Every structure is written in structure tokens, then in C-alpha cells.
LOFITI-98317 format. One record per residue: residue in one letter; chain; x, y, z of N, C-alpha, C, CB in turn. Coordinates in nm, 4 decimals, padded with zeros to 6 digits. Glycine has a CB too. Example, Ala and Ser with C-alpha at 12.3 -4.5 7.8 and 13.67 -1.06 7.14 Angstrom:
// LOFITI-98317
<rec r="a" c="A" n_c1="01.3190" n_c2="-00.5690" n_c3="00.7800" ca_c1="01.2300" ca_c2="-00.4500" ca_c3="00.7800" c_c1="01.3200" c_c2="-00.3300" c_c3="00.7800" cb_c1="01.1308" cb_c2="-00.4473" cb_c3="00.9046"/>
<rec r="s" c="A" n_c1="01.2850" n_c2="-00.2250" n_c3="00.7080" ca_c1="01.3670" ca_c2="-00.1060" ca_c3="00.7140" c_c1="01.2900" c_c2="00.0030" c_c3="00.7870" cb_c1="01.4084" cb_c2="-00.0598" cb_c3="00.5725"/>
// end
This chain:
// LOFITI-98317
<rec r="x" c="A" n_c1="05.2392" n_c2="-04.3278" n_c3="00.0224" ca_c1="05.2189" ca_c2="-04.1912" ca_c3="-00.0254" c_c1="05.1263" c_c2="-04.1426" c_c3="00.0539" cb_c1="05.1808" cb_c2="-04.1750" cb_c3="-00.1634"/>
<rec r="x" c="A" n_c1="05.1591" n_c2="-04.0061" n_c3="00.0970" ca_c1="05.1037" ca_c2="-03.9589" ca_c3="00.1682" c_c1="04.9663" c_c2="-03.8833" c_c3="00.0566" cb_c1="05.2087" cb_c2="-03.8800" cb_c3="00.2557"/>
<rec r="x" c="A" n_c1="04.8593" n_c2="-03.8147" n_c3="00.1750" ca_c1="04.7191" ca_c2="-03.7570" ca_c3="00.1183" c_c1="04.7506" c_c2="-03.6387" c_c3="00.0303" cb_c1="04.6129" cb_c2="-03.7059" cb_c3="00.2408"/>
<rec r="x" c="A" n_c1="04.8533" n_c2="-03.5646" n_c3="00.0325" ca_c1="04.8640" ca_c2="-03.4527" ca_c3="-00.0163" c_c1="04.9494" c_c2="-03.4899" c_c3="-00.1195" cb_c1="04.9017" cb_c2="-03.3512" cb_c3="00.0699"/>
<rec r="x" c="A" n_c1="05.0298" n_c2="-03.5900" n_c3="-00.1621" ca_c1="05.0881" ca_c2="-03.6429" ca_c3="-00.2872" c_c1="04.9898" c_c2="-03.7126" c_c3="-00.3780" cb_c1="05.1974" cb_c2="-03.7377" cb_c3="-00.2553"/>
<rec r="x" c="A" n_c1="04.8835" n_c2="-03.7595" n_c3="-00.3185" ca_c1="04.7782" ca_c2="-03.8506" ca_c3="-00.4053" c_c1="04.6910" c_c2="-03.7333" c_c3="-00.4522" cb_c1="04.6813" cb_c2="-03.9811" cb_c3="-00.3109"/>
<rec r="x" c="A" n_c1="04.6578" n_c2="-03.6150" n_c3="-00.4229" ca_c1="04.5938" ca_c2="-03.4970" ca_c3="-00.4651" c_c1="04.6562" c_c2="-03.4483" c_c3="-00.6108" cb_c1="04.6121" cb_c2="-03.3867" cb_c3="-00.3492"/>
<rec r="x" c="A" n_c1="04.7888" n_c2="-03.4581" n_c3="-00.6173" ca_c1="04.8740" ca_c2="-03.4017" ca_c3="-00.7195" c_c1="04.8269" c_c2="-03.5037" c_c3="-00.8324" cb_c1="05.0457" cb_c2="-03.3987" cb_c3="-00.6814"/>
<rec r="x" c="A" n_c1="04.8186" n_c2="-03.6510" n_c3="-00.7786" ca_c1="04.7691" ca_c2="-03.7374" ca_c3="-00.9141" c_c1="04.6188" c_c2="-03.7652" c_c3="-00.9616" cb_c1="04.8202" cb_c2="-03.8764" cb_c3="-00.8977"/>
<rec r="x" c="A" n_c1="04.5479" n_c2="-03.6868" n_c3="-00.8289" ca_c1="04.4106" ca_c2="-03.6598" ca_c3="-00.8487" c_c1="04.3944" c_c2="-03.5464" c_c3="-00.9500" cb_c1="04.3443" cb_c2="-03.6266" cb_c3="-00.7170"/>
<rec r="x" c="A" n_c1="04.4650" n_c2="-03.4551" n_c3="-00.9557" ca_c1="04.4296" ca_c2="-03.3498" ca_c3="-01.0389" c_c1="04.4817" c_c2="-03.4034" c_c3="-01.1890" cb_c1="04.4995" cb_c2="-03.2049" cb_c3="-00.9841"/>
<rec r="x" c="A" n_c1="04.5984" n_c2="-03.4756" n_c3="-01.2192" ca_c1="04.6549" ca_c2="-03.5216" ca_c3="-01.3208" c_c1="04.5128" c_c2="-03.6107" c_c3="-01.3875" cb_c1="04.7987" cb_c2="-03.6055" cb_c3="-01.2750"/>
<rec r="x" c="A" n_c1="04.4761" n_c2="-03.7054" n_c3="-01.3123" ca_c1="04.3795" ca_c2="-03.7768" ca_c3="-01.3809" c_c1="04.2254" c_c2="-03.7138" c_c3="-01.4164" cb_c1="04.3680" cb_c2="-03.8930" cb_c3="-01.3012"/>
<rec r="x" c="A" n_c1="04.1934" n_c2="-03.6095" n_c3="-01.3250" ca_c1="04.0892" ca_c2="-03.5367" ca_c3="-01.3596" c_c1="04.1038" c_c2="-03.4709" c_c3="-01.4587" cb_c1="04.0510" cb_c2="-03.4678" cb_c3="-01.2796"/>
<rec r="x" c="A" n_c1="04.2288" n_c2="-03.4053" n_c3="-01.5103" ca_c1="04.2221" ca_c2="-03.3108" ca_c3="-01.6276" c_c1="04.2191" c_c2="-03.3976" c_c3="-01.7330" cb_c1="04.3373" cb_c2="-03.2081" cb_c3="-01.6423"/>
<rec r="x" c="A" n_c1="04.2849" n_c2="-03.5289" n_c3="-01.6892" ca_c1="04.3034" ca_c2="-03.6063" ca_c3="-01.8340" c_c1="04.1624" c_c2="-03.6507" c_c3="-01.8520" cb_c1="04.4195" cb_c2="-03.7472" cb_c3="-01.8381"/>
<rec r="x" c="A" n_c1="04.0408" n_c2="-03.6657" n_c3="-01.7366" ca_c1="03.9373" ca_c2="-03.7126" ca_c3="-01.7663" c_c1="03.8018" c_c2="-03.5925" c_c3="-01.8027" cb_c1="03.9212" cb_c2="-03.8055" cb_c3="-01.6540"/>
<rec r="x" c="A" n_c1="03.8904" n_c2="-03.4893" n_c3="-01.8015" ca_c1="03.8586" ca_c2="-03.3601" ca_c3="-01.8681" c_c1="03.7022" c_c2="-03.3082" c_c3="-01.7508" cb_c1="03.8166" cb_c2="-03.3972" cb_c3="-02.0775"/>
<rec r="x" c="A" n_c1="03.7185" n_c2="-03.3584" n_c3="-01.6442" ca_c1="03.6313" ca_c2="-03.3581" ca_c3="-01.5324" c_c1="03.6329" c_c2="-03.2185" c_c3="-01.4358" cb_c1="03.6717" cb_c2="-03.4836" cb_c3="-01.4501"/>
<rec r="x" c="A" n_c1="03.6194" n_c2="-03.1123" n_c3="-01.5103" ca_c1="03.6617" ca_c2="-02.9618" ca_c3="-01.4555" c_c1="03.5860" c_c2="-02.9309" c_c3="-01.3167" cb_c1="03.6150" cb_c2="-02.8346" cb_c3="-01.5734"/>
<rec r="x" c="A" n_c1="03.4804" n_c2="-02.9890" n_c3="-01.3070" ca_c1="03.4473" ca_c2="-02.9439" ca_c3="-01.1957" c_c1="03.5504" c_c2="-03.0269" c_c3="-01.0722" cb_c1="03.2865" cb_c2="-02.9640" cb_c3="-01.1881"/>
<rec r="x" c="A" n_c1="03.5674" n_c2="-03.1365" n_c3="-01.0838" ca_c1="03.6946" ca_c2="-03.1798" ca_c3="-01.0086" c_c1="03.8166" c_c2="-03.1359" c_c3="-01.0209" cb_c1="03.7170" cb_c2="-03.2907" cb_c3="-01.0224"/>
<rec r="x" c="A" n_c1="03.8747" n_c2="-03.1079" n_c3="-01.1288" ca_c1="03.9831" ca_c2="-03.0311" ca_c3="-01.1540" c_c1="04.0039" c_c2="-02.8709" c_c3="-01.0674" cb_c1="03.9712" cb_c2="-03.0163" cb_c3="-01.3070"/>
<rec r="x" c="A" n_c1="03.8549" n_c2="-02.8238" n_c3="-01.0537" ca_c1="03.8488" ca_c2="-02.7004" ca_c3="-01.0124" c_c1="03.8648" c_c2="-02.7223" c_c3="-00.8429" cb_c1="03.7096" cb_c2="-02.6283" cb_c3="-01.0699"/>
<rec r="x" c="A" n_c1="03.8145" n_c2="-02.7964" n_c3="-00.7947" ca_c1="03.7980" ca_c2="-02.8547" ca_c3="-00.6754" c_c1="03.9225" c_c2="-02.8956" c_c3="-00.6126" cb_c1="03.7142" cb_c2="-02.9582" cb_c3="-00.6877"/>
<rec r="x" c="A" n_c1="04.0002" n_c2="-02.9576" n_c3="-00.6706" ca_c1="04.1614" ca_c2="-03.0091" ca_c3="-00.6449" c_c1="04.2058" c_c2="-02.8994" c_c3="-00.6450" cb_c1="04.2455" cb_c2="-03.1044" cb_c3="-00.7466"/>
<rec r="x" c="A" n_c1="04.2165" n_c2="-02.8333" n_c3="-00.7577" ca_c1="04.3200" ca_c2="-02.7246" ca_c3="-00.7308" c_c1="04.2793" c_c2="-02.6027" c_c3="-00.6259" cb_c1="04.3535" cb_c2="-02.6591" cb_c3="-00.8716"/>
<rec r="x" c="A" n_c1="04.1840" n_c2="-02.5879" n_c3="-00.6125" ca_c1="04.1201" ca_c2="-02.5136" ca_c3="-00.4621" c_c1="04.2119" c_c2="-02.6141" c_c3="-00.3502" cb_c1="03.8978" cb_c2="-02.5393" cb_c3="-00.4350"/>
<rec r="x" c="A" n_c1="04.2247" n_c2="-02.7058" n_c3="-00.3143" ca_c1="04.2688" ca_c2="-02.7697" ca_c3="-00.2415" c_c1="04.4230" c_c2="-02.7588" c_c3="-00.2219" cb_c1="04.2223" cb_c2="-02.8723" cb_c3="-00.2709"/>
<rec r="x" c="A" n_c1="04.4514" n_c2="-02.7974" n_c3="-00.3355" ca_c1="04.6068" ca_c2="-02.7835" ca_c3="-00.3265" c_c1="04.6503" c_c2="-02.6374" c_c3="-00.3159" cb_c1="04.6784" cb_c2="-02.8473" cb_c3="-00.4560"/>
<rec r="x" c="A" n_c1="04.5701" n_c2="-02.5543" n_c3="-00.3515" ca_c1="04.6140" ca_c2="-02.3974" ca_c3="-00.3117" c_c1="04.6074" c_c2="-02.3673" c_c3="-00.1746" cb_c1="04.5242" cb_c2="-02.2879" cb_c3="-00.3770"/>
<rec r="x" c="A" n_c1="04.5355" n_c2="-02.4411" n_c3="-00.1241" ca_c1="04.5197" ca_c2="-02.4324" ca_c3="00.0504" c_c1="04.6586" c_c2="-02.5050" c_c3="00.1280" cb_c1="04.3578" cb_c2="-02.5365" cb_c3="00.1081"/>
<rec r="x" c="A" n_c1="04.6765" n_c2="-02.6212" n_c3="00.0595" ca_c1="04.7967" ca_c2="-02.6774" ca_c3="00.1044" c_c1="04.9155" c_c2="-02.5749" c_c3="00.0806" cb_c1="04.8197" cb_c2="-02.8125" cb_c3="00.0322"/>
<rec r="x" c="A" n_c1="04.9251" n_c2="-02.4986" n_c3="-00.0040" ca_c1="05.0322" ca_c2="-02.4255" ca_c3="-00.0526" c_c1="05.0508" c_c2="-02.2801" c_c3="00.0650" cb_c1="04.9917" cb_c2="-02.3839" cb_c3="-00.2267"/>
<rec r="x" c="A" n_c1="04.9108" n_c2="-02.2625" n_c3="00.1121" ca_c1="04.9283" ca_c2="-02.1567" ca_c3="00.1593" c_c1="04.9704" c_c2="-02.1903" c_c3="00.3224" cb_c1="04.8057" cb_c2="-02.0734" cb_c3="00.1274"/>
<rec r="x" c="A" n_c1="04.9519" n_c2="-02.2870" n_c3="00.3446" ca_c1="05.0257" ca_c2="-02.3426" ca_c3="00.4909" c_c1="05.1614" c_c2="-02.3101" c_c3="00.5069" cb_c1="05.0271" cb_c2="-02.5005" cb_c3="00.5075"/>
<rec r="x" c="A" n_c1="05.1814" n_c2="-02.3122" n_c3="00.6542" ca_c1="05.3568" ca_c2="-02.2712" ca_c3="00.6653" c_c1="05.4416" c_c2="-02.3981" c_c3="00.6106" cb_c1="05.4154" cb_c2="-02.2406" cb_c3="00.8510"/>
<rec r="x" c="A" n_c1="05.4252" n_c2="-02.4946" n_c3="00.6886" ca_c1="05.4662" ca_c2="-02.6537" ca_c3="00.6396" c_c1="05.4354" c_c2="-02.6546" c_c3="00.5188" cb_c1="05.3942" cb_c2="-02.7813" cb_c3="00.7059"/>
<rec r="x" c="A" n_c1="05.5132" n_c2="-02.6762" n_c3="00.3921" ca_c1="05.4846" ca_c2="-02.7446" ca_c3="00.2721" c_c1="05.4371" c_c2="-02.8840" c_c3="00.2935" cb_c1="05.5999" cb_c2="-02.7448" cb_c3="00.1881"/>
<rec r="x" c="A" n_c1="05.4834" n_c2="-02.9559" n_c3="00.3677" ca_c1="05.4855" ca_c2="-03.1121" ca_c3="00.3597" c_c1="05.3830" c_c2="-03.1207" c_c3="00.4749" cb_c1="05.6475" cb_c2="-03.1995" cb_c3="00.3863"/>
<rec r="x" c="A" n_c1="05.2401" n_c2="-03.1676" n_c3="00.4498" ca_c1="05.1349" ca_c2="-03.1717" ca_c3="00.5510" c_c1="05.1188" c_c2="-03.3217" c_c3="00.5969" cb_c1="04.9966" cb_c2="-03.1115" cb_c3="00.4920"/>
<rec r="x" c="A" n_c1="05.0922" n_c2="-03.3487" n_c3="00.7123" ca_c1="05.0181" ca_c2="-03.4963" ca_c3="00.7796" c_c1="04.8923" c_c2="-03.5192" c_c3="00.7007" cb_c1="04.9673" cb_c2="-03.4844" cb_c3="00.9588"/>
<rec r="x" c="A" n_c1="04.8782" n_c2="-03.6122" n_c3="00.7132" ca_c1="04.7267" ca_c2="-03.6769" ca_c3="00.6364" c_c1="04.6303" c_c2="-03.6112" c_c3="00.7548" cb_c1="04.7081" cb_c2="-03.8969" cb_c3="00.6230"/>
<rec r="x" c="A" n_c1="04.6423" n_c2="-03.6098" n_c3="00.8677" ca_c1="04.5390" ca_c2="-03.5557" ca_c3="00.9441" c_c1="04.5424" c_c2="-03.3759" c_c3="00.9358" cb_c1="04.5611" cb_c2="-03.6187" cb_c3="01.1014"/>
<rec r="x" c="A" n_c1="04.6214" n_c2="-03.3095" n_c3="00.8814" ca_c1="04.6376" ca_c2="-03.1779" ca_c3="00.8450" c_c1="04.5551" c_c2="-03.1526" c_c3="00.7279" cb_c1="04.7759" cb_c2="-03.1453" cb_c3="00.8220"/>
<rec r="x" c="A" n_c1="04.5959" n_c2="-03.2328" n_c3="00.6394" ca_c1="04.5206" ca_c2="-03.2409" ca_c3="00.5118" c_c1="04.3325" c_c2="-03.2507" c_c3="00.4905" cb_c1="04.5858" cb_c2="-03.3708" cb_c3="00.4555"/>
<rec r="x" c="A" n_c1="04.3139" n_c2="-03.3857" n_c3="00.6036" ca_c1="04.1759" ca_c2="-03.4002" ca_c3="00.6437" c_c1="04.0877" c_c2="-03.2696" c_c3="00.7304" cb_c1="04.1830" cb_c2="-03.5282" cb_c3="00.7319"/>
<rec r="x" c="A" n_c1="04.2128" n_c2="-03.2028" n_c3="00.7891" ca_c1="04.1802" ca_c2="-03.0772" ca_c3="00.8683" c_c1="04.1150" c_c2="-02.9409" c_c3="00.7667" cb_c1="04.3341" cb_c2="-03.0302" cb_c3="00.9463"/>
<rec r="x" c="A" n_c1="04.1867" n_c2="-02.9946" n_c3="00.6690" ca_c1="04.2186" ca_c2="-02.8691" ca_c3="00.5346" c_c1="04.0406" c_c2="-02.8740" c_c3="00.4584" cb_c1="04.3926" cb_c2="-02.9487" cb_c3="00.3702"/>
<rec r="x" c="A" n_c1="04.0192" n_c2="-03.0153" n_c3="00.4486" ca_c1="03.9216" ca_c2="-03.0685" ca_c3="00.3437" c_c1="03.7989" c_c2="-03.0215" c_c3="00.4412" cb_c1="03.9341" cb_c2="-03.2546" cb_c3="00.2961"/>
<rec r="x" c="A" n_c1="03.7872" n_c2="-03.0447" n_c3="00.5911" ca_c1="03.6727" ca_c2="-03.0153" ca_c3="00.6399" c_c1="03.6383" c_c2="-02.8593" c_c3="00.6819" cb_c1="03.6636" cb_c2="-03.1012" cb_c3="00.7431"/>
<rec r="x" c="A" n_c1="03.7661" n_c2="-02.7909" n_c3="00.6645" ca_c1="03.7598" ca_c2="-02.6521" ca_c3="00.6712" c_c1="03.6719" c_c2="-02.6084" c_c3="00.5662" cb_c1="03.8903" cb_c2="-02.5896" cb_c3="00.6623"/>
<rec r="x" c="A" n_c1="03.7113" n_c2="-02.6497" n_c3="00.4374" ca_c1="03.6575" ca_c2="-02.5913" ca_c3="00.3015" c_c1="03.4930" c_c2="-02.6726" c_c3="00.2836" cb_c1="03.7863" cb_c2="-02.6387" cb_c3="00.1525"/>
<rec r="x" c="A" n_c1="03.4844" n_c2="-02.7702" n_c3="00.3555" ca_c1="03.3179" ca_c2="-02.8170" ca_c3="00.3371" c_c1="03.2677" c_c2="-02.7240" c_c3="00.4434" cb_c1="03.2694" cb_c2="-03.0025" cb_c3="00.3732"/>
<rec r="x" c="A" n_c1="03.2891" n_c2="-02.6809" n_c3="00.5770" ca_c1="03.2308" ca_c2="-02.6059" ca_c3="00.6675" c_c1="03.2142" c_c2="-02.4684" c_c3="00.5932" cb_c1="03.3117" cb_c2="-02.6036" cb_c3="00.7985"/>
<rec r="x" c="A" n_c1="03.3233" n_c2="-02.4146" n_c3="00.5149" ca_c1="03.3167" ca_c2="-02.2746" ca_c3="00.4552" c_c1="03.1679" c_c2="-02.2954" c_c3="00.3489" cb_c1="03.4873" cb_c2="-02.2315" cb_c3="00.3567"/>
<rec r="x" c="A" n_c1="03.2005" n_c2="-02.3893" n_c3="00.2628" ca_c1="03.1011" ca_c2="-02.4343" ca_c3="00.1544" c_c1="02.9904" c_c2="-02.4030" c_c3="00.2057" cb_c1="03.0982" cb_c2="-02.5763" cb_c3="00.1123"/>
<rec r="x" c="A" n_c1="02.9566" n_c2="-02.4997" n_c3="00.2970" ca_c1="02.8081" ca_c2="-02.4983" ca_c3="00.3626" c_c1="02.7809" c_c2="-02.3821" c_c3="00.3979" cb_c1="02.7825" cb_c2="-02.5805" cb_c3="00.4811"/>
<rec r="x" c="A" n_c1="02.8407" n_c2="-02.3111" n_c3="00.4990" ca_c1="02.8306" ca_c2="-02.1629" ca_c3="00.5416" c_c1="02.7789" c_c2="-02.0322" c_c3="00.3953" cb_c1="03.0117" cb_c2="-02.1280" cb_c3="00.6078"/>
<rec r="x" c="A" n_c1="02.8379" n_c2="-02.0737" n_c3="00.2906" ca_c1="02.7724" ca_c2="-01.9973" ca_c3="00.1548" c_c1="02.6852" c_c2="-02.0552" c_c3="00.1002" cb_c1="02.8525" cb_c2="-01.9707" cb_c3="00.0463"/>
<rec r="x" c="A" n_c1="02.6533" n_c2="-02.1616" n_c3="00.0959" ca_c1="02.5429" ca_c2="-02.2424" ca_c3="00.0440" c_c1="02.4166" c_c2="-02.1977" c_c3="00.1617" cb_c1="02.5905" cb_c2="-02.4263" cb_c3="00.0391"/>
<rec r="x" c="A" n_c1="02.4131" n_c2="-02.1699" n_c3="00.2593" ca_c1="02.3112" ca_c2="-02.1391" ca_c3="00.3777" c_c1="02.2766" c_c2="-01.9954" c_c3="00.3468" cb_c1="02.3767" cb_c2="-02.1571" cb_c3="00.5406"/>
<rec r="x" c="A" n_c1="02.3859" n_c2="-01.8892" n_c3="00.3154" ca_c1="02.3503" ca_c2="-01.7763" ca_c3="00.2995" c_c1="02.2794" c_c2="-01.7939" c_c3="00.1627" cb_c1="02.4600" cb_c2="-01.6809" cb_c3="00.3142"/>
<rec r="x" c="A" n_c1="02.3050" n_c2="-01.8556" n_c3="00.0791" ca_c1="02.2649" ca_c2="-01.8353" ca_c3="-00.1018" c_c1="02.1388" c_c2="-01.9049" c_c3="-00.1056" cb_c1="02.3841" cb_c2="-01.9181" cb_c3="-00.2336"/>
<rec r="x" c="A" n_c1="02.0814" n_c2="-01.9792" n_c3="00.0506" ca_c1="01.9568" ca_c2="-02.0655" ca_c3="00.0271" c_c1="01.9675" c_c2="-02.1776" c_c3="-00.0395" cb_c1="01.8620" cb_c2="-02.0039" cb_c3="-00.0370"/>
<rec r="x" c="A" n_c1="02.0651" n_c2="-02.2600" n_c3="-00.1071" ca_c1="02.1096" ca_c2="-02.3932" ca_c3="-00.1407" c_c1="02.1485" c_c2="-02.5007" c_c3="-00.0354" cb_c1="02.2167" cb_c2="-02.3759" cb_c3="-00.2191"/>
<rec r="x" c="A" n_c1="02.1388" n_c2="-02.6041" n_c3="-00.1238" ca_c1="02.1626" ca_c2="-02.7216" ca_c3="00.0311" c_c1="02.2963" c_c2="-02.7830" c_c3="-00.0199" cb_c1="02.0134" cb_c2="-02.8830" cb_c3="00.0637"/>
<rec r="x" c="A" n_c1="02.3264" n_c2="-02.7776" n_c3="-00.1432" ca_c1="02.4397" ca_c2="-02.8588" ca_c3="-00.2126" c_c1="02.5036" c_c2="-02.7682" c_c3="-00.3237" cb_c1="02.3803" cb_c2="-03.0013" cb_c3="-00.2821"/>
<rec r="x" c="A" n_c1="02.6563" n_c2="-02.8277" n_c3="-00.3354" ca_c1="02.6795" ca_c2="-02.7880" ca_c3="-00.4930" c_c1="02.7957" c_c2="-02.8707" c_c3="-00.5239" cb_c1="02.7130" cb_c2="-02.6183" cb_c3="-00.5276"/>
<rec r="x" c="A" n_c1="02.8251" n_c2="-02.9044" n_c3="-00.6341" ca_c1="02.8921" ca_c2="-02.9892" ca_c3="-00.7161" c_c1="03.0566" c_c2="-02.9978" c_c3="-00.6100" cb_c1="02.8977" cb_c2="-02.9127" cb_c3="-00.8980"/>
<rec r="x" c="A" n_c1="03.1038" n_c2="-02.8702" n_c3="-00.6071" ca_c1="03.2357" ca_c2="-02.8835" ca_c3="-00.4974" c_c1="03.1896" c_c2="-02.9414" c_c3="-00.3757" cb_c1="03.3079" cb_c2="-02.7366" cb_c3="-00.4528"/>
<rec r="x" c="A" n_c1="03.0657" n_c2="-02.9153" n_c3="-00.2899" ca_c1="03.0470" ca_c2="-02.9700" ca_c3="-00.1777" c_c1="03.0683" c_c2="-03.1140" c_c3="-00.1731" cb_c1="02.9323" cb_c2="-02.9375" cb_c3="-00.1390"/>
<rec r="x" c="A" n_c1="03.0135" n_c2="-03.1750" n_c3="-00.2855" ca_c1="03.0033" ca_c2="-03.3482" ca_c3="-00.3216" c_c1="03.1387" c_c2="-03.3916" c_c3="-00.3474" cb_c1="02.9073" cb_c2="-03.3932" cb_c3="-00.4675"/>
<rec r="x" c="A" n_c1="03.2175" n_c2="-03.3057" n_c3="-00.4389" ca_c1="03.3305" ca_c2="-03.3554" ca_c3="-00.4394" c_c1="03.4133" c_c2="-03.3535" c_c3="-00.3404" cb_c1="03.3787" cb_c2="-03.3193" cb_c3="-00.5184"/>
<rec r="x" c="A" n_c1="03.4154" n_c2="-03.2456" n_c3="-00.2477" ca_c1="03.5013" ca_c2="-03.2690" ca_c3="-00.1155" c_c1="03.4693" c_c2="-03.3703" c_c3="-00.0087" cb_c1="03.5040" cb_c2="-03.1494" cb_c3="-00.0430"/>
<rec r="x" c="A" n_c1="03.3520" n_c2="-03.3779" n_c3="-00.0029" ca_c1="03.3027" ca_c2="-03.4801" ca_c3="00.0700" c_c1="03.3612" c_c2="-03.6104" c_c3="00.0445" cb_c1="03.1726" cb_c2="-03.4851" cb_c3="00.0531"/>
<rec r="x" c="A" n_c1="03.3387" n_c2="-03.6479" n_c3="-00.0635" ca_c1="03.4105" ca_c2="-03.7845" ca_c3="-00.1181" c_c1="03.5681" c_c2="-03.7846" c_c3="-00.1039" cb_c1="03.3774" cb_c2="-03.8059" cb_c3="-00.2823"/>
<rec r="x" c="A" n_c1="03.6309" n_c2="-03.6901" n_c3="-00.0428" ca_c1="03.7644" ca_c2="-03.6941" ca_c3="00.0179" c_c1="03.7922" c_c2="-03.7193" c_c3="00.1247" cb_c1="03.8188" cb_c2="-03.6095" cb_c3="00.0135"/>
<rec r="x" c="A" n_c1="03.6948" n_c2="-03.7262" n_c3="00.1908" ca_c1="03.6874" ca_c2="-03.7524" ca_c3="00.3448" c_c1="03.6861" c_c2="-03.8782" c_c3="00.3916" cb_c1="03.5783" cb_c2="-03.7001" cb_c3="00.4016"/>
<rec r="x" c="A" n_c1="03.7485" n_c2="-03.9188" n_c3="00.4749" ca_c1="03.7361" ca_c2="-04.0647" ca_c3="00.4977" c_c1="03.6156" c_c2="-04.1451" c_c3="00.5608" cb_c1="03.8371" cb_c2="-04.0927" cb_c3="00.5732"/>
<rec r="x" c="A" n_c1="03.5765" n_c2="-04.2440" n_c3="00.5104" ca_c1="03.4419" ca_c2="-04.2958" ca_c3="00.5619" c_c1="03.4335" c_c2="-04.2970" c_c3="00.6899" cb_c1="03.4081" cb_c2="-04.4224" cb_c3="00.5235"/>
<rec r="x" c="A" n_c1="03.3209" n_c2="-04.2645" n_c3="00.7585" ca_c1="03.3133" ca_c2="-04.2708" ca_c3="00.9247" c_c1="03.2374" c_c2="-04.4511" c_c3="00.9401" cb_c1="03.1760" cb_c2="-04.1041" cb_c3="01.0056"/>
<rec r="x" c="A" n_c1="03.2728" n_c2="-04.4678" n_c3="01.0300" ca_c1="03.2176" ca_c2="-04.6098" ca_c3="01.0474" c_c1="03.0909" c_c2="-04.6032" c_c3="01.1313" cb_c1="03.3249" cb_c2="-04.7082" cb_c3="01.1188"/>
<rec r="x" c="A" n_c1="02.9880" n_c2="-04.7149" n_c3="01.0570" ca_c1="02.8723" ca_c2="-04.7107" ca_c3="01.0849" c_c1="02.8484" c_c2="-04.7983" c_c3="01.2446" cb_c1="02.8013" cb_c2="-04.7647" cb_c3="00.9547"/>
<rec r="x" c="A" n_c1="02.7439" n_c2="-04.7695" n_c3="01.2696" ca_c1="02.6649" ca_c2="-04.8210" ca_c3="01.4059" c_c1="02.6841" c_c2="-04.9904" c_c3="01.3931" cb_c1="02.4713" cb_c2="-04.7680" cb_c3="01.4064"/>
// end
């Protein structure tokens, strides 16, 4: 199952659990997937979209003078873990 397909399942689970912050974040992510030329994305493209959304959110937070947001925390959870030294 691709990452793109996993987000459809993630949306369903978040809706059932009534996690409205997560529902909103996943809906934004799915919307970004649908704006792409190709409707089926590779896992690398999905990760690239997540990174782009994180960068955009950090820029908005910097302008607002804030450090973090629930959206940023949720999006960072979806990135693959980096290897430690």
C-alpha cells in the first residue's frame, strides 16, 4: 500500500476517533495530492509534499511570532524517522 493510499485510511480513522485537528491536516494533505498532475504519486513525491507543507507552516508561524502549531506537529509525525548517529 502506498503512502497516498494510507492517508485515505488515516482520514477514516481520525474521523472515527473524532480527532478534528488530524482530520483537518489529512484533508489538507489529500487536497495537495489532488492538485498534482499525476493522480497516483510515488512515496517520494508524497514525502516531498509533506515537507513543502511543513516549510510553509514554519514560515507562517515565523511571521506570526509562534514556534509551533498542531498542524506542524501532525505533519512532522508523517515524515519518516531520520537515522540517529
